[in-house]
Structures are given as structure tokens and as C-alpha cells.
N, C-alpha and C positions, 0 to 999 in steps of 0.2 A: 971217265964218262960211264954212265950206267948202261949196261948191255941192253940192246933193243929186244923187245918182246916180239914174239911171232904175231901177236894180235895187232902190233903197230902197223903191219902191212895192210890191215883190212879195216880197222876201227878209226873213227875220227878223234879229234881232241887229244892228240898224242901227248902234248906238253902237260895238259891238265891231268891226264891219267898217270903220268909219271910223278907228278907232285903228290897225288893221292896215294900212289904206290909207296913212295918214300915215307909218307906219314904213317901208313898202315904198318910198315915193317919196324917201326920204332915203339910199338906198343902191342899189348895182347888184343889185337883187333878182333879175331874170331871168337875169343872169349867173350868180349862185349856183345858180339852179334848173337851168340847163343843165349846169353843172359837176357838180353832185350827180347829175343824171340820167345823165351820161356815165360818172361813176365807178361808179354802181350797175350800169349796163349792162356795163361791162368786168368788174366783179366777178361778175356773174351768169353770164357765159359759162363760165369754168372750174368754177363751182359747179353748173352745170346737169347733169341726169342723162342728157344725150344720150350714147349709146354711141359716137358717131363722134368725140367730142371727146377729144383727148389733152391732159390737164391736169397730168400729173406733171412733176416736175423744175423747171428754172429758169423755163420758160414759165409754169407755174402760179403760181409765187412772184411773177414780174414782174407778172402780171395783178392779183394781190391787192394788191401794193404800189402800182401805178399807180392802181387804183381807189380805194384809201384816200387817196392824195395828191389826187386830183381832188375827192373829197368834202370833205376838209379845206379845199382851196382855195375851194370853194363856201361853206363856213361862214365863211371869212375875208371873202368878199365881203359877207356879211350882217352880220357882227359886228365887222369891222375894215376897213372900206372905205377907210381912209386908206392902207392897204398894197396897194391894188388893182393898181397898176402893176407892182410886183415880182411879186406873186402871179399876176397875169394872164399875164405873160411866162413865168414859170416853169411855170404850168399849160399854156400853149400848147406849150412844148417837150416836156413830159411827154406831152401828148396826141398829138403827132406821133410821138414815139418809141414809143408804144403800137402803132403799125402793125407794127413789126418785133419787138416784145417781148411783146405781149399779144394773141395770136390775131387778127392783122390789125386791131388797134384795136377789139376787140369787134365783128368783122365790119363795120368802118368806122363803124357808128352811134355807138359810144362815142367814137371819135376825133373825129368831126365835131361831136358835142355839146360835147366838151371844147374844141375850137378855137373854136367859136361862142361859148361862154360866156366863155372867156378874152379873146377879142377885144372882146366887149361890156363886160367889166369894165375893160379898159384904156381904152376909148373913153368910158366913162361920165363925166359931169360932174355935180357936185351942183347942186341948185336949178335944174334944167332941166325944164320941163313937157313940151316937145316936143323931138324929136331933130332937130337941124339937119343940113344937108348935110355940114358938116365932120365931125361925129361919125360919120355914116354912112360917109363916105369912109374914115376911120381904121379903123372896125370891119371894113370889107370888105377894105381893102388890107393891113392888118397880117398876117392869117393867110396871104394869098397871097404876100407878100414873104418871110415866114419859110419857107414850104414851098418856094418857088423857091430860096432860098439854101441849103436843106438838100439838096434833090433834084438841084439843078443839077450839082454836081460828080460825083454818082453817075452820072447819065445820061451825062455827058461821058466818064467813064472807060469806061462800057459801050460807047459808040460807038467809042472807040479800040481796044478789044479786037475788036469786030466787024469793023473795017476793017484788022485786022492791025497795030494799033499805029500807024497813020498819023497825020498831023497833024490836030488838031481844027479844025473850021471855025467853032467858037463865037466870038461876038463878045467881044472883050476891050477894056478901056480902058487905054491906055498913059499912064503917069505920067511926067512929065519927070524925067530923071536929075538927080543932084546938080549944082549949078552948076559946081563945080570938078571937075577930072578926078581920079577916085580909082580906083586899080588894086587889085582885090581878088584873093584866091587863086582859082585855077581850080577847086579842089575845096573847097566851103564846109565849114567845121567842122560836126561833128554836135553838137547840143545836146539835153539832156533837162532837164526840170523837173517836179517833182511838183505844182506849183501856179503858175498864171499869172493875175493879176488886173489887167487894164488899166483905166484911167480915161479916158473920152473916146475909146474905141477905134473905129477905122474900117479896113475892108479897102479900101485906096485904089485898088488896081489892080495893074498890072504895069509894069516898066521893064527896062532893061538896064544892067549895070555892066561896066566894062572889066576884063579879065584878060589875063595874058600869052599866053593861048591864044585870045583873041578875046572877043566879047561874051557875057555871062552873063545869062540871063533870070531875073528874080526877082519875087516878090510884094512889095508895099510895104504894111506895116502902120504906121499912124500913131496916136498917142495922146498924151494929156497927161502921163501917168505910168503906171508899171507896177510890180507887185510880183511877184517870182519867188522860189520857195522850192526848195531842193535843186537848184540850178542846176549843170549840168556841161557843159563845152565840151571837145571833143577834136578836135585837128587830124588830118587824114587825107590830106594831099597827097602823102606819101611822099618829099618832097624832103629830109628830114633827120629827126632825132629828133622824135617827136611831142610835143606839149605838151598838158597837160590842166589845166583850171581847175575846181576844185570850191569851191562856196560854199553855205552854208545859206541865205544871204539876198542877193538882188540887187535893188536898188531903182533904177529909172530915173525921172528927173524932168525935165520941161521939154522940149517939142518933140521927143518921142521918135519916131524913124523906124527901123523894123527891116526889113531886106531879107532875104528867105528864098526858097530855091528850093522847099522843101517844108515843110508844117506839118501835124502831127497833134495832136489834142487832144480831150478829152471835155468838152463844154459842161455846166456845172453838175455835172460828174462822172457824167453820165448818157448823153448823146448824143455818140458818138465820130465825128468827121469828119476827112477828109483834104482838103487843098488843095495844088495844085501850080501853079507858074508857067506850065507848058506846057498847063494845062487849065482855066484860070479862065473859067467860062462866063457870068459876071455882071458888070454894071457895078458901080462902087463901092457898097458897102453898109455899114451900121452895124449889126453884129450886136447883138441885145439881151441877150446873156449877160453875166454879171458876173464869171465866173471860168472857168478851164479846168484840168483835171487831166490827168495822164499825157501831158505835152507832149513831143513829139519833133519836131525840125526840123533843117533844114540852113541855117545862118545865114551869110550872106555879109558883112553889115555891120550895125552898130548905130550910130546917131547920137543923141545926147542932150546936154542941158546939164549934167547931174549924175548921177553913179553912186555909190551907197552899197553897200558889200559887205563881207563877211568873206572875204577872198580867200585861196585856197590854190593855189599853183602846184606842179605835179608834172611 
């Protein structure tokens, strides 16, 4: 029999409250509460009658969309808790993006509620009466790591502009170059893709590759496999007639390592970021996104066990 609460002595509807209590303890209830509260707060800002608010245009539409997404994410935490990891990570990305897309994240309050709720949802474990140190650590570190990974490159680029484009002093992690000596083009080909879905993805760090003009500093992306759609590669070294590769499908499988000097993409199609080998301000990280859109990059080298594609050379 469930132990009697102290409130049972004073509050009515004892049986109904016990049913609600049992239901609440089988799902990340407070995660859903914070997500719904954050969504409502972000929705309330553009709908408020304050004359100082400018709510027309894209900013107002973004606020409405983000608010609805957070409310739906909160309902998922209540009624589909088995999807809490994906929903929590997606809601965290949306919450952070609300800072630039939805009136500073509903004056920061809506963004903070969304980040807190999504972190609690990801860290929640079923059949746990008390929250242990491991769960608390995950709930605290997850939003901090994601915010750092998103804001780090922006701050680094801002510092470069302020110092006249000088070299960044941010700490970078150097990855060992390939064991065998590989000479790549001095000017990496430009690539674009409408869709990029890696599996087991990690931003491993930076390294240098040999070129005929000297070492080339590159980002290293590692993954188990990757799916790219509408992939296009164009050479631009000017040494002869350019070559272009167009394919609607490019699949990489097995020990995939991609070396890039620059990378641009929109995480989940929402949050667009830029990474550069000369300005990587973070140690190796494993981004939580599951796909990117509007991918543009400078690709120096790709290594993988198997490539499947519908190839067109022009």
C-alpha cells in the first residue's frame, strides 16, 4: 500500500490525488511542466498588448512556432515518455534558438524554462524515487555543453573581428594526421548538400594535411556512417578544367573520416552554425543533432570503407 502523505490529513479527494501521484511518478512530469510553461511564456510575449513590443513579421511567427513546439514537447514528456531523449534534445535546441528568433527567448525566461525542462526530460530515469548524483550531473551539464558548443564559435569569430582578424587564442585539440602521407589539393573543393544525416557523429578536433603549398589546417569529423542528399562537389584550384560531381544520393559506411576547412549547416533545419578549422574553440564534442540541412563546406579529404552513390561527372 502506498504510504500516506502528510497532506492527506488536510486535503480532500485523497483517492484521486493518489491516482494522479502514481501517474506523475511514472513519467518526467516536471520536465513537461517546465516545457509547457516555457512555451506559454514565449507565446505570451508577442501576443501581449504592450505597445513597446514589435511582433509583426518573421519574429512574431517564429515566437508562435517555437512556443507551440515547446508545448507539444511537454505533452510528449507526459504521454510518450519513451521518446524523451529525442524530444528533450530537440526541445533544447529549439529553446536556445529562441534567443535569436523569439524576442530574446521570451525575455530569457521562456528559454531558460525550455532548457531546464528538456534537460530534466533527457536525464529522467523510470522507477526512480530519488534523484541520484549521476542524474543531477547529466541534467546540469547537458544544457551547459550544448550552449557552449553553439556560442563558442560565435564568440571566437567576434574576437577575431575585434582584433583585426588576428589569430585566435582559443584552445584547440589537435588530432593525429593519417598514418600514411597523403597530399591533398591546396584549395579544397567546395561541396553542398541539402541533407546530411550522420550516425555516431563526433567533431573530433583539428589536424593538418600536406599540400604542394604547405600544411593545410582542417576540421576532423568522424562517424560510423552518413547519408547525404543532393550532394555536389566542385573543384576550384584553377590548375585546369574544373570538375563537378553531382549526385542525388551519397552514402558513406564504415570508419568515416571527413576533413574540412569550413562547415556550414542548419541543425534540425532550424539552427544554422558555422565551423572553421582556424577558429575551433572547443575540445572534441559529440553534437546531439540527428541531421543537418543547407550544408556548405570546403572538403579536403574523405576516408571511408564503402561509398554508395548515383554518380554524375561533368
